N, C-alpha and C positions, 0 to 999 in steps of 0.2 A: 148233538152239542160238543161232541168231537169238533165238527166243524165250525161252531161257531166258537168256540177256545182257542182255535185255529186261527181264527178270522183276528181275534183280540189280542190275542198273542202277538202274528204279525202287527197290526197297528200300532200296537204298544213298542214295538222294536221297529217301525217307521218313525213313530213320534219320537222316540228315543235318539234316534241316529240322527234325523231334523234338529233336534235339542242341541244335540252334542257338536254339529255342524254349525248353526248359528254362534253356538257360545262360542266353539274355535274360531270362528270368523270376528267375530266382539272381541277374543285376546289375541288376534294376530294383528289388527286392527290396534287398538294400542297398546302393543308394543311396538308397531311400527311408530306410531304417534314418539312414546316413549324414546327410540331411536333417534327419530328426526330432531327432538327437541336436542337428545344428548349430544349430538353431531352439531350442531349449530352451539351450544355450550361450549365444547370442544374447540371447533373453528375460532369463535370469540377468545376462548383463555387462550390459543395459540400462538394469534394474531398480538391480544394483549402482550403477551410476552413476547413475541419478536420486538416489539415497540419498545419493549422496556430495555431489552437487551441490547438494543442497537443505541438506545441513551445509554447504558452503562458503559457500550465498547467506546462510545464516542467520549467519554469521561475519561475512559483510561487512556484512550489511542489519540487524541488530542495533546494533550503535554507532549506525547512521544514524537507529535509530527512536528510541532512545535519545536522541540531539541533538535530534531535532526536537521531542520531546514535551518535553525540557528548555526549547526554546526558545517553544514553546509555552505550556505555563506563566508560563514567565517575561511573556511577551505579556500571557495572563490578569491575572495578577497586576498588572503595570501598569494594567492598566483600574481597580484599585479608584478609587473616586470618592477617597478619600484621597491616593492618589499622584500621581494626572493631575492635583489642586489642588497640592498641595506642589512637585512640579516647578515648576509656572510662576507660584505666586501673585506673588510678590515682586518679578516682571518685567513686570508692568501694571497699570494702575492703573482701567482702564475694561472693564466686563461683556466686552461685545464683541469685544475683542482677547485677552483671556483666553479667550473662547469660540471665535475663531478659532484660537488656536496649539493649544489642545487637538485640537481637531478635526482640525487637520492632522499634529497628533503622533502620533494613531490610525490615522490614513490610512498615513502614512510608516512606525510600526510593523508596521501590517497586511500592506505590499506588501512589506516585509523580510523578513516571513515564509511568504508566500504558495508558497514551495517546498518547505516544512514538510509540503504536505496530500499530499504523494506518500509519506509515511512514516507517515502516522497513520490512522486507520480513518474512513473518509467520515465515522460519526457523532461522530467527533471532531471534527473539521475543520469538518462542519455546526455542532457547537456552538460552538467556537469562531467561527465567521460570525455565529451570532444574540447571540454576546455582546457581538461587534462594533457590531451593529447597535443592538442595546439599549442600549450605552451611548452612541452618538451618539444617538439618540433622547432619552435622559435627560439630555444636555448641553443639545439644542435646545429640551425642554422647558423646564428649568431657566432659557434664557435667554428666552423666550417669558414666562416667568411673571414677569420683571422690568421697570421701568421703562425706558424705550430711553437713560437716561443714569445705568444703575446703575454701582455699582466693580465692582471687579472681587473685593473683598470678600465685597460681596454676592453675588456668583457664586458666588464660592467657599463659603459656606452654602449654599448651593441645594444645590450637586452634594454637599456632604457630606453632607445632608439624604437624600439618594440611596440607594438600596438596590440592587445588580446582583446577583439572587438567583444567574443562570445561571453566576456565575464560578466559584465551588463545585462546580456540578456538571459543568462541563466539564472542571474540574481533576481530578476524582473520575472522569471516563469516561477521561482520558488517562492515568492511572495503571492502571486494571483493564485499559487496552489492555496497556500496558508488562507486565503482571502476565501476559499470557498468554504472554509468550517465556519469560519470566523461569525 
């Protein structure tokens, strides 16, 4: 009787262990299915939110890009030799004075537009800087070609005889960049 009882107890223990094992296996499989489902849903949610965020960001950033492009086009247009001269010619009689005020004006306008580089492509910003440098160099060369006591009118004629080819190229690049977002 003792051995039968022992055999019955061992059999019941094995049966219970087998049942617990099967139940745990089923439990872990269902947990895995739930986790996989959760992970898929989370991935979809993240992707959907990412698209929403991109759309929202574009709604915010596009007007800033347009404004930055407008300001830089205005800056570039104001770098045209004829506009540089026409804004200041009547206020000065000496070439040196005209040269200094034009260079100061270029520097101030550029500094005023420095933050616009955040909203335009690095190529467009680099072209804008190149135009500024080219215009400054053109002003220095025009002044250096004049006698020391030259008048502002002589300086104006020298500047007006110069051409800054990069201006149109830089403006075109700003347009192209904006068209990418339209």
